[in-house]
Backbone as JSON Lines, residues from 0, in Angstrom:
{"i":0,"aa":"M","n":[11.33,13.86,-21.15],"ca":[10.15,14.3,-20.45],"c":[9.88,15.74,-20.87]}
{"i":1,"aa":"P","n":[8.76,15.97,-21.56],"ca":[8.44,17.33,-22.02],"c":[8.22,18.31,-20.87]}
{"i":2,"aa":"T","n":[8.74,19.5,-21.05],"ca":[8.49,20.58,-20.1],"c":[7.22,21.3,-20.54]}
{"i":3,"aa":"I","n":[6.24,21.36,-19.63],"ca":[4.96,21.99,-19.92],"c":[5.02,23.48,-19.64]}
{"i":4,"aa":"A","n":[5.73,23.84,-18.57],"ca":[5.85,25.26,-18.2],"c":[7.06,25.44,-17.3]}
{"i":5,"aa":"I","n":[7.54,26.67,-17.23],"ca":[8.61,27.04,-16.3],"c":[8.1,28.23,-15.5]}
{"i":6,"aa":"I","n":[8.16,28.08,-14.19],"ca":[7.73,29.14,-13.28],"c":[8.95,29.49,-12.43]}
{"i":7,"aa":"G","n":[9.58,30.6,-12.73],"ca":[10.83,30.94,-12.05],"c":[11.87,29.87,-12.36]}
{"i":8,"aa":"K","n":[12.37,29.19,-11.33],"ca":[13.34,28.11,-11.51],"c":[12.69,26.73,-11.41]}
{"i":9,"aa":"L","n":[11.38,26.7,-11.39],"ca":[10.61,25.46,-11.26],"c":[10.12,25.02,-12.64]}
{"i":10,"aa":"K","n":[10.4,23.75,-12.98],"ca":[9.93,23.18,-14.25],"c":[8.75,22.26,-13.96]}
{"i":11,"aa":"L","n":[7.71,22.38,-14.77],"ca":[6.57,21.47,-14.7],"c":[6.69,20.55,-15.9]}
{"i":12,"aa":"Q","n":[6.83,19.25,-15.62],"ca":[7.08,18.28,-16.67],"c":[6.15,17.08,-16.53]}
{"i":13,"aa":"M","n":[5.97,16.34,-17.64],"ca":[5.16,15.13,-17.65],"c":[5.86,14.06,-18.46]}
{"i":14,"aa":"Y","n":[5.74,12.82,-17.98],"ca":[6.21,11.66,-18.74],"c":[5.09,11.17,-19.63]}
{"i":15,"aa":"A","n":[5.45,10.61,-20.76],"ca":[4.48,9.91,-21.61],"c":[4.22,8.54,-21.01]}
{"i":16,"aa":"D","n":[2.99,8.06,-21.15],"ca":[2.59,6.74,-20.64],"c":[2.9,6.57,-19.17]}
{"i":17,"aa":"D","n":[2.63,7.59,-18.38],"ca":[2.92,7.57,-16.95],"c":[1.76,6.93,-16.18]}
{"i":18,"aa":"H","n":[2.01,6.61,-14.95],"ca":[1.02,5.94,-14.08],"c":[-0.06,6.92,-13.62]}
{"i":19,"aa":"H","n":[-1.15,6.37,-13.18],"ca":[-2.25,7.16,-12.62],"c":[-2.04,7.35,-11.13]}
{"i":20,"aa":"P","n":[-2.63,8.32,-10.49],"ca":[-3.56,9.31,-11.02],"c":[-2.83,10.34,-11.88]}
{"i":21,"aa":"P","n":[-3.58,11.05,-12.73],"ca":[-2.96,12.08,-13.56],"c":[-2.18,13.08,-12.7]}
{"i":22,"aa":"H","n":[-0.94,13.34,-13.1],"ca":[-0.06,14.2,-12.3],"c":[1.02,14.8,-13.19]}
{"i":23,"aa":"F","n":[1.78,15.7,-12.61],"ca":[2.96,16.24,-13.28],"c":[4.09,16.31,-12.27]}
{"i":24,"aa":"H","n":[5.29,16.47,-12.78],"ca":[6.49,16.56,-11.96],"c":[6.89,18.03,-11.85]}
{"i":25,"aa":"A","n":[7.04,18.5,-10.64],"ca":[7.53,19.86,-10.39],"c":[8.97,19.72,-9.93]}
{"i":26,"aa":"T","n":[9.91,20.18,-10.73],"ca":[11.32,19.98,-10.41],"c":[12.07,21.3,-10.31]}
{"i":27,"aa":"A","n":[12.96,21.35,-9.35],"ca":[13.87,22.47,-9.16],"c":[15.24,21.86,-8.87]}
{"i":28,"aa":"A","n":[16.23,22.69,-8.72],"ca":[17.6,22.19,-8.5],"c":[17.7,21.3,-7.27]}
{"i":29,"aa":"D","n":[16.95,21.61,-6.22],"ca":[17.12,20.88,-4.96],"c":[15.91,20.07,-4.52]}
{"i":30,"aa":"H","n":[14.9,19.95,-5.37],"ca":[13.75,19.13,-4.98],"c":[12.89,18.76,-6.18]}
{"i":31,"aa":"E","n":[12.08,17.72,-5.99],"ca":[11.12,17.29,-7.0],"c":[9.9,16.74,-6.29]}
{"i":32,"aa":"A","n":[8.74,17.02,-6.86],"ca":[7.5,16.51,-6.3],"c":[6.56,16.12,-7.44]}
{"i":33,"aa":"L","n":[5.74,15.11,-7.18],"ca":[4.67,14.74,-8.08],"c":[3.41,15.44,-7.59]}
{"i":34,"aa":"I","n":[2.75,16.17,-8.47],"ca":[1.59,16.96,-8.12],"c":[0.36,16.41,-8.86]}
{"i":35,"aa":"R","n":[-0.68,16.07,-8.11],"ca":[-1.92,15.55,-8.69],"c":[-2.62,16.67,-9.45]}
{"i":36,"aa":"L","n":[-3.07,16.35,-10.67],"ca":[-3.76,17.35,-11.49],"c":[-5.1,17.78,-10.9]}
{"i":37,"aa":"S","n":[-5.85,16.86,-10.34],"ca":[-7.22,17.17,-9.93],"c":[-7.3,18.21,-8.81]}
{"i":38,"aa":"D","n":[-6.39,18.13,-7.84],"ca":[-6.49,19.05,-6.69],"c":[-5.17,19.72,-6.32]}
{"i":39,"aa":"L","n":[-4.14,19.5,-7.13],"ca":[-2.8,20.09,-6.93],"c":[-2.15,19.67,-5.62]}
{"i":40,"aa":"S","n":[-2.53,18.53,-5.1],"ca":[-1.9,18.02,-3.88],"c":[-0.58,17.33,-4.23]}
{"i":41,"aa":"V","n":[0.32,17.28,-3.26],"ca":[1.61,16.62,-3.44],"c":[1.4,15.11,-3.24]}
{"i":42,"aa":"L","n":[1.67,14.34,-4.29],"ca":[1.54,12.89,-4.21],"c":[2.79,12.23,-3.64]}
{"i":43,"aa":"Q","n":[3.93,12.8,-3.99],"ca":[5.2,12.19,-3.6],"c":[6.3,13.25,-3.7]}
{"i":44,"aa":"G","n":[7.34,13.1,-2.93],"ca":[8.47,14.01,-3.0],"c":[8.26,15.23,-2.11]}
{"i":45,"aa":"R","n":[9.03,16.27,-2.42],"ca":[8.93,17.49,-1.62],"c":[9.11,18.69,-2.53]}
{"i":46,"aa":"I","n":[8.56,19.81,-2.07],"ca":[8.63,21.08,-2.8],"c":[8.61,22.19,-1.76]}
{"i":47,"aa":"T","n":[9.37,23.24,-2.0],"ca":[9.38,24.35,-1.04],"c":[8.03,25.05,-1.05]}
{"i":48,"aa":"R","n":[7.69,25.68,0.03],"ca":[6.43,26.41,0.14],"c":[6.36,27.51,-0.92]}
{"i":49,"aa":"R","n":[7.45,28.22,-1.12],"ca":[7.49,29.3,-2.12],"c":[7.18,28.76,-3.52]}
{"i":50,"aa":"N","n":[7.83,27.65,-3.9],"ca":[7.58,27.07,-5.22],"c":[6.18,26.5,-5.33]}
{"i":51,"aa":"Y","n":[5.7,25.86,-4.27],"ca":[4.34,25.31,-4.29],"c":[3.31,26.44,-4.46]}
{"i":52,"aa":"D","n":[3.48,27.5,-3.71],"ca":[2.54,28.63,-3.82],"c":[2.55,29.23,-5.23]}
{"i":53,"aa":"A","n":[3.74,29.36,-5.82],"ca":[3.84,29.89,-7.19],"c":[3.19,28.94,-8.19]}
{"i":54,"aa":"L","n":[3.39,27.65,-7.99],"ca":[2.8,26.64,-8.85],"c":[1.27,26.7,-8.78]}
{"i":55,"aa":"V","n":[0.72,26.76,-7.58],"ca":[-0.73,26.82,-7.39],"c":[-1.29,28.1,-8.02]}
{"i":56,"aa":"E","n":[-0.63,29.22,-7.78],"ca":[-1.11,30.48,-8.37],"c":[-1.15,30.37,-9.89]}
{"i":57,"aa":"W","n":[-0.11,29.78,-10.49],"ca":[-0.05,29.6,-11.94],"c":[-1.15,28.64,-12.41]}
{"i":58,"aa":"A","n":[-1.32,27.52,-11.71],"ca":[-2.26,26.49,-12.13],"c":[-3.72,26.89,-11.93]}
{"i":59,"aa":"L","n":[-3.99,27.86,-11.09],"ca":[-5.38,28.29,-10.89],"c":[-5.9,29.15,-12.03]}
{"i":60,"aa":"V","n":[-5.01,29.62,-12.89],"ca":[-5.44,30.33,-14.1],"c":[-5.97,29.26,-15.07]}
{"i":61,"aa":"Q","n":[-7.2,29.41,-15.52],"ca":[-7.86,28.35,-16.29],"c":[-7.08,27.94,-17.53]}
{"i":62,"aa":"T","n":[-6.49,28.87,-18.26],"ca":[-5.74,28.5,-19.47],"c":[-4.53,27.64,-19.13]}
{"i":63,"aa":"N","n":[-3.91,27.9,-17.98],"ca":[-2.77,27.08,-17.56],"c":[-3.23,25.7,-17.11]}
{"i":64,"aa":"R","n":[-4.35,25.64,-16.39],"ca":[-4.91,24.35,-15.97],"c":[-5.28,23.53,-17.2]}
{"i":65,"aa":"D","n":[-5.87,24.19,-18.2],"ca":[-6.21,23.51,-19.45],"c":[-4.96,22.96,-20.13]}
{"i":66,"aa":"K","n":[-3.87,23.73,-20.09],"ca":[-2.61,23.3,-20.69],"c":[-2.12,22.01,-20.03]}
{"i":67,"aa":"L","n":[-2.19,21.94,-18.7],"ca":[-1.77,20.73,-17.97],"c":[-2.65,19.53,-18.33]}
{"i":68,"aa":"E","n":[-3.95,19.74,-18.33],"ca":[-4.87,18.64,-18.62],"c":[-4.73,18.16,-20.07]}
{"i":69,"aa":"H","n":[-4.55,19.09,-20.99],"ca":[-4.35,18.73,-22.39],"c":[-3.05,17.94,-22.56]}
{"i":70,"aa":"A","n":[-2.0,18.37,-21.89],"ca":[-0.72,17.66,-21.99],"c":[-0.85,16.24,-21.46]}
{"i":71,"aa":"W","n":[-1.56,16.06,-20.34],"ca":[-1.74,14.71,-19.79],"c":[-2.47,13.83,-20.81]}
{"i":72,"aa":"K","n":[-3.55,14.34,-21.38],"ca":[-4.33,13.55,-22.35],"c":[-3.5,13.21,-23.59]}
{"i":73,"aa":"R","n":[-2.72,14.18,-24.06],"ca":[-1.89,13.96,-25.24],"c":[-0.79,12.94,-24.99]}
{"i":74,"aa":"L","n":[-0.15,13.03,-23.83],"ca":[0.99,12.15,-23.53],"c":[0.57,10.78,-23.0]}
{"i":75,"aa":"N","n":[-0.65,10.67,-22.51],"ca":[-1.07,9.42,-21.87],"c":[-2.34,8.84,-22.47]}
{"i":76,"aa":"A","n":[-2.56,9.08,-23.74],"ca":[-3.73,8.51,-24.43],"c":[-3.52,7.01,-24.6]}
{"i":77,"aa":"R","n":[-4.43,6.24,-24.04],"ca":[-4.32,4.78,-24.17],"c":[-5.64,4.23,-24.57]}
């Protein structure tokens, strides 16, 4: 599973040929959550408030959001 970005101790990763809706995995030592690309909501799992806030702050930067969307399209082109 490719790592798209690392924010502190949080890894943002995506699987190739993954299920919809478009999402990424936010993983840390003690938790993992699936985060929807469109609105950054938690689809499944759990994430600490601190890590979620850092993730949202990072993802709201347009170049970072573009990186996530490009990775989804590259890994899940069907």
